[in-house]
TIKOLLO-52944 format. One record per atom (N, C-alpha, C): residue number from 1; atom name; x, y, z. Coordinates in nm, 4 decimals. Atoms other than C-alpha are relative to their C-alpha. Example, Ala and Ser with C-alpha at 12.3 -4.5 7.8 and 13.67 -1.06 7.14 Angstrom:
# residues 2
nr|atom|c1|c2|c3
1|N|0.0890|-0.1190|0.0000
1|CA|1.2300|-0.4500|0.7800
1|C|0.0900|0.1200|0.0000
2|N|-0.0820|-0.1190|-0.0060
2|CA|1.3670|-0.1060|0.7140
2|C|-0.0770|0.1090|0.0730
# end
This chain:
# residues 161
nr|atom|c1|c2|c3
1|N|-0.1131|0.1064|-0.0565
1|CA|-2.8545|7.0464|-0.4132
1|C|-0.0168|-0.1246|-0.0691
2|N|0.0688|0.2316|0.0408
2|CA|-3.0518|6.6592|-0.5602
2|C|0.0961|0.0751|-0.1364
3|N|-0.0773|0.0317|0.0888
3|CA|-2.8701|6.8792|-0.9106
3|C|0.1029|-0.0243|0.0195
4|N|-0.1850|0.0653|-0.0050
4|CA|-2.5227|6.8541|-0.8231
4|C|0.0292|-0.1154|0.0469
5|N|-0.0006|0.0947|0.0016
5|CA|-2.5930|6.5363|-0.6517
5|C|-0.0346|-0.0464|-0.1394
6|N|0.0161|0.0761|0.0983
6|CA|-2.7340|6.3995|-0.9659
6|C|0.0999|0.0348|-0.0956
7|N|-0.0897|-0.0122|0.1362
7|CA|-2.4771|6.5443|-1.2053
7|C|0.1711|-0.0732|0.1140
8|N|-0.0871|0.0633|-0.0658
8|CA|-2.2201|6.3703|-0.9103
8|C|0.0854|0.0796|0.0107
9|N|-0.1269|-0.0675|-0.0435
9|CA|-2.0147|6.6626|-0.8300
9|C|0.0089|0.0218|0.1490
10|N|0.0166|-0.0121|-0.1098
10|CA|-1.8688|6.7639|-0.5315
10|C|0.0159|0.1409|0.0505
11|N|0.0316|-0.1624|-0.0135
11|CA|-1.9707|7.0908|-0.3385
11|C|-0.0511|-0.0335|0.1525
12|N|0.0427|-0.0717|-0.1289
12|CA|-2.0087|7.1967|-0.0345
12|C|-0.0934|0.1293|0.0413
13|N|0.1060|-0.0775|-0.0308
13|CA|-2.3120|7.4313|0.1465
13|C|0.0610|0.0583|0.1494
14|N|-0.0543|-0.0823|-0.1393
14|CA|-2.1579|7.6922|0.4319
14|C|-0.0737|0.1052|0.0395
15|N|0.0175|-0.0921|-0.0564
15|CA|-2.3228|7.9671|0.6274
15|C|0.0940|0.0530|0.0847
16|N|-0.0379|-0.0828|-0.0668
16|CA|-2.1925|8.2315|0.7991
16|C|-0.0238|0.0899|0.0980
17|N|0.0724|-0.0953|-0.0276
17|CA|-2.2390|8.4966|1.0320
17|C|0.1270|0.0682|0.1723
18|N|-0.0954|-0.1010|-0.0495
18|CA|-2.0108|8.7706|1.2323
18|C|-0.0572|0.0959|0.1804
19|N|0.0328|-0.2065|-0.0531
19|CA|-2.0313|9.0074|1.5262
19|C|0.1470|-0.0638|0.0883
20|N|-0.1612|0.0252|-0.0045
20|CA|-1.6764|9.1052|1.5311
20|C|0.1293|-0.0719|-0.0075
21|N|-0.0618|0.1220|0.0880
21|CA|-1.3699|8.9755|1.4687
21|C|0.0383|-0.1088|0.1267
22|N|0.0128|0.1168|-0.0100
22|CA|-1.3310|8.7227|1.7239
22|C|-0.1178|-0.0695|0.0248
23|N|0.1394|0.0488|0.0203
23|CA|-1.6751|8.6003|1.6485
23|C|-0.0584|-0.0300|-0.1270
24|N|0.0519|0.0346|0.0956
24|CA|-1.6999|8.4555|1.3572
24|C|-0.0242|-0.1194|-0.0001
25|N|0.0885|0.1515|-0.0254
25|CA|-1.9437|8.1362|1.3343
25|C|-0.0200|-0.0265|-0.1806
26|N|-0.0234|0.0284|0.1240
26|CA|-1.8932|7.9208|1.0066
26|C|-0.0817|-0.0788|0.0248
27|N|0.0937|0.1172|-0.0282
27|CA|-2.1944|7.6932|1.0021
27|C|0.0464|-0.1152|-0.1417
28|N|-0.0557|0.1080|0.0851
28|CA|-2.1548|7.3543|0.7971
28|C|-0.1801|-0.0366|-0.0663
29|N|0.1030|0.0150|-0.0156
29|CA|-2.4415|7.2845|0.6568
29|C|-0.0370|-0.1347|-0.1055
30|N|-0.0357|0.0975|0.1186
30|CA|-2.3087|7.0406|0.3566
30|C|0.1190|0.0000|-0.0218
31|N|-0.1062|-0.0220|0.0729
31|CA|-1.9576|6.9592|0.3520
31|C|0.0796|-0.0997|-0.0869
32|N|0.0026|0.0708|0.1011
32|CA|-1.7723|6.8138|0.1012
32|C|-0.0100|-0.1494|-0.0706
33|N|0.0161|0.1318|0.0953
33|CA|-1.7300|6.4686|0.0771
33|C|-0.1186|-0.0727|0.0919
34|N|0.1454|0.0615|-0.1283
34|CA|-2.0864|6.4540|0.2834
34|C|-0.1119|0.0095|-0.1017
35|N|0.0752|0.0217|0.1040
35|CA|-2.3414|6.2872|0.1014
35|C|-0.1336|0.0413|0.0474
36|N|0.1769|-0.0722|0.0141
36|CA|-2.6885|6.4636|0.0567
36|C|-0.0998|-0.0768|0.0401
37|N|0.0791|0.0782|-0.0950
37|CA|-2.8994|6.3132|0.3205
37|C|-0.1397|0.1382|0.0865
38|N|0.1431|-0.0606|-0.0755
38|CA|-3.2717|6.4022|0.5412
38|C|0.1161|0.1091|0.0871
39|N|-0.0219|-0.0954|-0.0718
39|CA|-3.0054|6.5220|0.7962
39|C|0.0320|0.1791|-0.0689
40|N|-0.0318|-0.1148|0.1077
40|CA|-2.8158|6.7711|0.4884
40|C|-0.1598|0.1099|0.0096
41|N|0.1992|-0.0426|-0.0329
41|CA|-3.2075|6.8494|0.4471
41|C|-0.0706|0.0686|0.0577
42|N|-0.0053|-0.0584|-0.1451
42|CA|-3.2606|6.9326|0.8302
42|C|0.0783|0.1240|-0.0605
43|N|-0.0567|-0.1421|-0.0175
43|CA|-2.9866|7.1628|0.8405
43|C|0.0082|0.1429|-0.1462
44|N|0.0705|-0.0781|0.1034
44|CA|-3.0822|7.3567|0.4679
44|C|-0.1276|0.0596|0.0944
45|N|0.1262|-0.0511|-0.0843
45|CA|-3.4235|7.4031|0.6468
45|C|-0.0283|0.0884|0.1269
46|N|-0.0206|-0.1326|-0.1631
46|CA|-3.2955|7.5631|1.0118
46|C|0.0764|0.0974|-0.0824
47|N|-0.0765|-0.0839|0.0294
47|CA|-3.1179|7.8215|0.8173
47|C|-0.0974|0.1209|0.0289
48|N|0.0498|-0.1120|0.0029
48|CA|-3.1786|8.1886|0.9597
48|C|0.0911|0.1101|-0.0199
49|N|-0.0910|-0.0758|-0.0704
49|CA|-3.0518|8.4643|0.9913
49|C|0.0375|0.0194|0.1373
50|N|-0.0989|-0.0033|-0.1534
50|CA|-2.7882|8.5639|1.2879
50|C|0.0518|0.1125|0.0066
51|N|-0.1057|-0.0839|-0.0682
51|CA|-2.5397|8.8341|1.3322
51|C|0.0234|0.1205|-0.0989
52|N|-0.0828|-0.0520|0.0876
52|CA|-2.3490|9.0828|1.0835
52|C|0.0793|-0.0833|-0.1272
53|N|-0.0447|0.0280|0.0991
53|CA|-2.1979|9.0052|0.7435
53|C|0.1232|-0.0120|0.0064
54|N|-0.1898|0.0319|0.0254
54|CA|-1.8369|8.9143|0.8039
54|C|0.0567|-0.1236|-0.1162
55|N|-0.0432|0.0519|0.1101
55|CA|-1.6791|8.8123|0.4540
55|C|0.1235|-0.1080|0.0014
56|N|-0.1276|0.0280|0.0317
56|CA|-1.3665|8.7847|0.4468
56|C|0.0479|-0.1067|0.0798
57|N|-0.0654|0.1664|-0.0773
57|CA|-1.2845|8.4980|0.7515
57|C|-0.0978|-0.0926|-0.0431
58|N|0.0431|0.0683|0.1214
58|CA|-1.5547|8.3247|0.5802
58|C|-0.0202|-0.0355|-0.1263
59|N|-0.0489|-0.0344|0.1175
59|CA|-1.4539|8.3227|0.2545
59|C|0.1275|-0.0979|-0.0240
60|N|-0.1023|0.0465|-0.0023
60|CA|-1.0889|8.2378|0.3720
60|C|-0.0183|-0.1612|0.0517
61|N|0.0454|0.1524|-0.0294
61|CA|-1.2569|7.9072|0.5440
61|C|-0.0230|-0.0928|-0.1403
62|N|0.0755|0.0809|0.0941
62|CA|-1.4688|7.7904|0.2469
62|C|0.1543|-0.0272|-0.0705
63|N|-0.1460|0.0687|0.0466
63|CA|-1.1057|7.8197|0.0489
63|C|0.0512|-0.0611|0.0018
64|N|-0.0817|0.1163|-0.0321
64|CA|-0.8992|7.6204|0.2331
64|C|-0.0711|-0.1274|0.0123
65|N|0.0569|0.1947|-0.0028
65|CA|-1.1868|7.3292|0.2509
65|C|-0.0251|0.0058|-0.1686
66|N|-0.0917|0.0662|0.1850
66|CA|-1.1558|7.3536|-0.1947
66|C|0.0995|0.0340|-0.0031
67|N|-0.1665|0.0938|0.0458
67|CA|-0.7838|7.3451|-0.1265
67|C|0.0132|-0.1439|0.0077
68|N|-0.0099|0.1126|-0.0598
68|CA|-0.8589|7.0695|0.0241
68|C|-0.0280|-0.1267|-0.0776
69|N|0.1074|0.0387|0.0601
69|CA|-1.0594|6.9878|-0.1832
69|C|0.0140|-0.0936|-0.1641
70|N|-0.1021|0.1032|0.1216
70|CA|-0.9690|6.6375|-0.5111
70|C|-0.0966|0.0974|-0.0749
71|N|0.0768|-0.0086|0.1464
71|CA|-1.1426|6.8290|-0.8288
71|C|0.0849|0.1171|-0.0874
72|N|-0.0224|-0.0655|0.0727
72|CA|-1.0859|7.0020|-1.1210
72|C|-0.0333|0.1345|-0.0408
73|N|0.0636|-0.1624|0.0501
73|CA|-1.3104|7.2744|-1.1330
73|C|0.0274|0.0461|0.1175
74|N|0.0809|-0.0116|-0.1134
74|CA|-1.3746|7.4767|-0.8147
74|C|-0.0233|0.1267|0.0247
75|N|0.0679|-0.1114|-0.0608
75|CA|-1.5755|7.7303|-0.7409
75|C|-0.0471|0.0692|0.0710
76|N|0.0181|-0.0431|-0.1584
76|CA|-1.6305|7.9621|-0.4369
76|C|-0.1351|0.0716|-0.0446
77|N|0.1281|-0.0584|0.0412
77|CA|-2.0444|8.1068|-0.5428
77|C|0.0220|0.0654|0.1578
78|N|-0.0162|-0.0920|-0.1379
78|CA|-2.0738|8.3698|-0.2181
78|C|-0.2097|0.0427|-0.0236
79|N|0.1157|-0.0431|0.0030
79|CA|-2.4723|8.4025|-0.1857
79|C|-0.0061|0.0743|0.1058
80|N|-0.0507|-0.1058|-0.1021
80|CA|-2.5118|8.7390|-0.0088
80|C|-0.1460|0.0758|0.0015
81|N|0.1222|-0.1269|0.0443
81|CA|-2.8220|8.9580|0.0734
81|C|0.0396|0.1506|0.0370
82|N|-0.0568|-0.1235|-0.0305
82|CA|-2.6270|9.2442|0.1763
82|C|0.1635|0.0105|-0.0322
83|N|-0.1603|-0.0269|0.0293
83|CA|-2.2957|9.4355|0.1359
83|C|0.0891|-0.0076|0.1291
84|N|-0.0837|0.0822|-0.1137
84|CA|-1.9856|9.2792|0.3995
84|C|-0.0400|0.1151|0.0896
85|N|-0.0639|-0.0581|-0.1152
85|CA|-2.0299|9.4205|0.7609
85|C|0.0126|-0.0414|0.1341
86|N|0.0616|0.0488|-0.1319
86|CA|-1.9904|9.4143|1.0838
86|C|0.0461|0.1032|0.1239
87|N|-0.0717|-0.0773|-0.0955
87|CA|-1.8832|9.6015|1.4163
87|C|0.1738|-0.0366|0.0135
88|N|-0.1339|0.0479|-0.0859
88|CA|-1.5214|9.6352|1.4991
88|C|0.1105|0.0073|-0.1372
89|N|-0.1277|0.0088|0.0929
89|CA|-1.3560|9.6515|1.1476
89|C|0.0721|0.0674|-0.0131
90|N|-0.1354|-0.1523|-0.0190
90|CA|-1.2178|9.9839|1.1878
90|C|-0.0674|0.1176|0.0936
91|N|0.0578|-0.1675|-0.0096
91|CA|-1.2596|10.3443|1.2525
91|C|-0.1133|0.0074|-0.0367
92|N|0.0431|-0.0501|0.0586
92|CA|-1.5623|10.4980|1.2654
92|C|-0.0311|0.0577|-0.1766
93|N|0.0010|-0.0427|0.1693
93|CA|-1.6484|10.6274|0.9052
93|C|0.0268|-0.0429|-0.0975
94|N|-0.0751|0.1399|0.1667
94|CA|-1.4566|10.3720|0.6890
94|C|-0.0327|-0.1582|0.0585
95|N|0.0251|0.1636|-0.0377
95|CA|-1.5880|10.0723|0.8541
95|C|-0.0589|-0.1148|-0.0845
96|N|0.0125|0.0987|0.1530
96|CA|-1.7760|9.9709|0.5521
96|C|0.1167|-0.0180|-0.1299
97|N|-0.1092|0.0023|0.0863
97|CA|-1.4884|10.0709|0.2986
97|C|0.0700|-0.1399|0.0181
98|N|-0.0348|0.0942|-0.0129
98|CA|-1.2804|9.8034|0.4924
98|C|-0.0379|-0.1045|0.0339
99|N|0.0811|0.1339|0.0080
99|CA|-1.5263|9.5115|0.4987
99|C|-0.0387|-0.0295|-0.1162
100|N|-0.0201|0.0396|0.1542
100|CA|-1.5280|9.5641|0.1299
100|C|0.1382|-0.0072|-0.0310
101|N|-0.1386|0.0294|-0.0175
101|CA|-1.1797|9.5797|0.1250
101|C|0.0742|-0.1722|-0.0057
102|N|-0.0662|0.1648|-0.0690
102|CA|-1.1520|9.2551|0.3137
102|C|-0.0255|-0.0626|-0.1001
103|N|0.0557|0.0766|0.0596
103|CA|-1.4097|9.0779|0.1223
103|C|0.1144|-0.0069|-0.1279
104|N|-0.0664|0.0424|0.1574
104|CA|-1.1958|9.1694|-0.2139
104|C|0.1318|-0.0643|0.0105
105|N|-0.1581|0.0290|-0.0003
105|CA|-0.8589|9.0787|-0.0549
105|C|-0.0730|-0.1385|-0.0077
106|N|-0.0332|0.1522|-0.0055
106|CA|-0.9891|8.7213|0.0421
106|C|-0.0678|-0.0547|-0.1850
107|N|0.0188|0.0835|0.1189
107|CA|-1.1817|8.6759|-0.3233
107|C|0.1364|-0.0600|-0.0747
108|N|-0.1349|-0.0250|0.0942
108|CA|-0.8456|8.7859|-0.4651
108|C|0.1135|-0.1221|0.0125
109|N|0.0037|0.0678|-0.0743
109|CA|-0.7179|8.5252|-0.2497
109|C|0.0109|-0.1487|-0.0443
110|N|0.1016|0.1368|0.0556
110|CA|-0.9663|8.2355|-0.3864
110|C|0.1133|0.0048|-0.1090
111|N|-0.0518|0.0142|0.1005
111|CA|-0.8479|8.3182|-0.6979
111|C|0.1229|-0.0446|-0.0588
112|N|-0.1217|0.0282|0.0420
112|CA|-0.4774|8.3029|-0.6613
112|C|0.0581|-0.1718|0.0152
113|N|-0.0150|0.1236|0.0165
113|CA|-0.5350|7.9585|-0.5558
113|C|-0.0919|-0.1051|-0.0968
114|N|0.0115|0.0715|0.1259
114|CA|-0.6719|7.8190|-0.8786
114|C|-0.2083|-0.0017|0.0298
115|N|0.1128|0.0436|-0.0158
115|CA|-1.0471|7.8856|-0.7486
115|C|-0.0918|0.1101|-0.0733
116|N|0.0313|-0.0965|0.0472
116|CA|-1.3154|8.0527|-0.9288
116|C|-0.1009|0.0381|0.0700
117|N|0.1559|-0.0622|-0.0410
117|CA|-1.5727|8.3713|-0.7568
117|C|-0.0696|0.0026|-0.0259
118|N|0.0966|-0.1282|0.1038
118|CA|-1.8644|8.4994|-0.8016
118|C|-0.1074|-0.0152|0.1568
119|N|0.1076|-0.0475|-0.0918
119|CA|-2.0827|8.6440|-0.6055
119|C|-0.1545|0.0837|-0.0513
120|N|0.1258|0.0590|0.0963
120|CA|-2.4510|8.6476|-0.6465
120|C|-0.0643|0.0879|0.1426
121|N|0.0904|-0.0604|-0.1361
121|CA|-2.6576|8.9039|-0.4148
121|C|-0.1764|0.0140|-0.0196
122|N|0.1662|-0.0482|0.0498
122|CA|-3.0435|8.9873|-0.4013
122|C|-0.0152|0.1674|0.0525
123|N|-0.0021|-0.2175|-0.0220
123|CA|-2.9210|9.3608|-0.2325
123|C|-0.0031|0.0746|-0.1402
124|N|0.0533|-0.0864|0.1144
124|CA|-3.0881|9.5569|-0.5110
124|C|0.0593|0.1455|0.0199
125|N|-0.1491|-0.1252|-0.0311
125|CA|-2.7500|9.8430|-0.4011
125|C|0.1303|-0.0655|-0.0098
126|N|-0.1968|0.0195|-0.0058
126|CA|-2.4970|9.5815|-0.4663
126|C|0.0694|0.0503|-0.1128
127|N|-0.1170|-0.0381|0.0480
127|CA|-2.3631|9.7343|-0.7837
127|C|0.0922|0.0581|-0.0015
128|N|-0.1057|-0.0937|-0.0964
128|CA|-2.2323|9.9987|-0.5410
128|C|0.1270|-0.0472|0.0161
129|N|-0.1085|0.0100|-0.0863
129|CA|-2.0119|9.7869|-0.3323
129|C|0.0286|-0.1219|-0.1012
130|N|-0.0675|0.1041|-0.0056
130|CA|-1.9720|9.4963|-0.5449
130|C|0.0796|-0.0174|-0.1308
131|N|-0.0944|-0.0432|0.1540
131|CA|-1.8117|9.6507|-0.8481
131|C|0.1058|0.0457|0.0711
132|N|-0.0877|-0.0399|-0.0723
132|CA|-1.5752|9.7864|-0.5809
132|C|0.1202|-0.1842|0.0223
133|N|0.0479|0.0676|-0.0079
133|CA|-1.5530|9.4447|-0.4572
133|C|0.0645|-0.1647|-0.0740
134|N|0.0038|0.1092|0.1553
134|CA|-1.5270|9.1911|-0.7632
134|C|0.0965|0.0450|-0.0468
135|N|-0.0997|-0.0311|0.1428
135|CA|-1.3724|9.4242|-1.0011
135|C|-0.0049|-0.1334|-0.1633
136|N|0.0061|0.0504|0.1135
136|CA|-1.2788|9.1586|-1.2650
136|C|-0.0461|-0.1003|-0.0144
137|N|0.0948|0.1167|-0.0187
137|CA|-1.4334|8.8839|-1.0932
137|C|-0.1573|-0.0278|-0.0360
138|N|0.1183|-0.0609|0.0404
138|CA|-1.7939|8.8331|-1.1751
138|C|-0.0886|-0.0101|0.1371
139|N|0.1403|-0.0523|-0.1488
139|CA|-2.1349|8.9249|-0.9703
139|C|-0.0773|0.0123|-0.0229
140|N|0.0926|-0.0080|0.1065
140|CA|-2.4502|8.9066|-1.0655
140|C|-0.1160|0.0838|0.1534
141|N|0.1029|-0.0445|-0.0834
141|CA|-2.7268|9.1352|-0.8752
141|C|-0.1297|-0.0533|-0.0363
142|N|0.1527|0.1051|0.0282
142|CA|-3.0953|8.9387|-0.8604
142|C|-0.0586|0.1238|0.0360
143|N|0.1039|-0.0684|-0.0454
143|CA|-3.3537|9.1885|-0.9108
143|C|-0.1430|-0.0150|0.0813
144|N|0.1170|0.0869|-0.0694
144|CA|-3.5836|8.9387|-0.7594
144|C|0.0386|-0.1085|0.0697
145|N|-0.0247|0.1456|-0.0734
145|CA|-3.5446|8.6625|-0.5363
145|C|-0.0352|-0.1248|-0.0487
146|N|0.0747|0.1503|0.0511
146|CA|-3.7748|8.4526|-0.6875
146|C|0.0456|-0.0913|-0.1204
147|N|-0.0608|0.0691|0.0680
147|CA|-3.5496|8.3929|-0.9614
147|C|0.1009|-0.0650|-0.0121
148|N|-0.1701|0.0565|-0.0821
148|CA|-3.2218|8.2272|-0.7907
148|C|-0.0706|-0.0987|-0.0671
149|N|-0.0475|0.1461|0.1194
149|CA|-3.3755|7.8779|-0.8852
149|C|-0.0307|-0.0003|-0.1138
150|N|-0.0541|0.0443|0.1980
150|CA|-3.3437|7.9496|-1.2553
150|C|0.0976|0.0820|-0.0341
151|N|-0.1677|-0.1058|0.0176
151|CA|-3.0134|8.1940|-1.2461
151|C|0.1140|-0.0963|0.0812
152|N|-0.1094|0.0336|-0.0367
152|CA|-2.8226|7.9438|-1.0148
152|C|0.0204|-0.1630|-0.1071
153|N|-0.0539|0.0767|0.0882
153|CA|-2.8594|7.6424|-1.2841
153|C|0.1239|0.0724|-0.1087
154|N|-0.1199|-0.0893|0.1270
154|CA|-2.6858|7.8965|-1.5994
154|C|0.0662|0.0360|0.1070
155|N|-0.1303|-0.0791|-0.0286
155|CA|-2.4348|8.0504|-1.3726
155|C|0.0712|-0.1416|0.0946
156|N|-0.0614|0.1454|-0.0458
156|CA|-2.3250|7.6786|-1.2453
156|C|0.0385|-0.0539|-0.1500
157|N|-0.0722|0.0297|0.1308
157|CA|-2.2682|7.5832|-1.6089
157|C|0.0715|0.1082|-0.0340
158|N|-0.0725|-0.0914|0.0500
158|CA|-2.0901|7.9316|-1.6961
158|C|0.0403|-0.0215|0.0998
159|N|-0.1568|0.0258|-0.0837
159|CA|-1.8523|7.8193|-1.4281
159|C|0.0975|-0.0706|0.0388
160|N|-0.0104|0.1057|0.0166
160|CA|-1.8213|7.5346|-1.4501
160|C|0.0718|-0.0998|-0.1548
161|N|-0.0499|0.0178|0.1312
161|CA|-1.7470|7.5124|-1.8460
161|C|0.1326|0.0214|0.0037
# end
């Protein structure tokens, strides 16, 4: 957040959680036009895991926020600890595949609106579903969460040039 603020780039940071299709929570940590402040830092410090990972609706909401933002380059960086999943995606047995394909569709929708999606996960099994979910869109699996601070600036440069 500090580096992006120093660059004077517009950015938002959002969280999400799901508990069925009728209960998808989208949390604002820092909105696009909000300045970096102590309030934003406190919100960041209070992030905790909640329910399931229903990615599709959250991606669509973030895409809408990016659509409404005046910027030459628009990047949607999805940082996750695991595969998309939630109860009630579909019938038993195909739920995981449906979640992956719904997320893929949301990422494809973002890309069709001139937004560059990129998925970054710390899930070591991430290649299993990300290759389907992202296909020709970028993704990366971090082997070690502690490498995140050094990878983010590199990825940001790569995605915004």
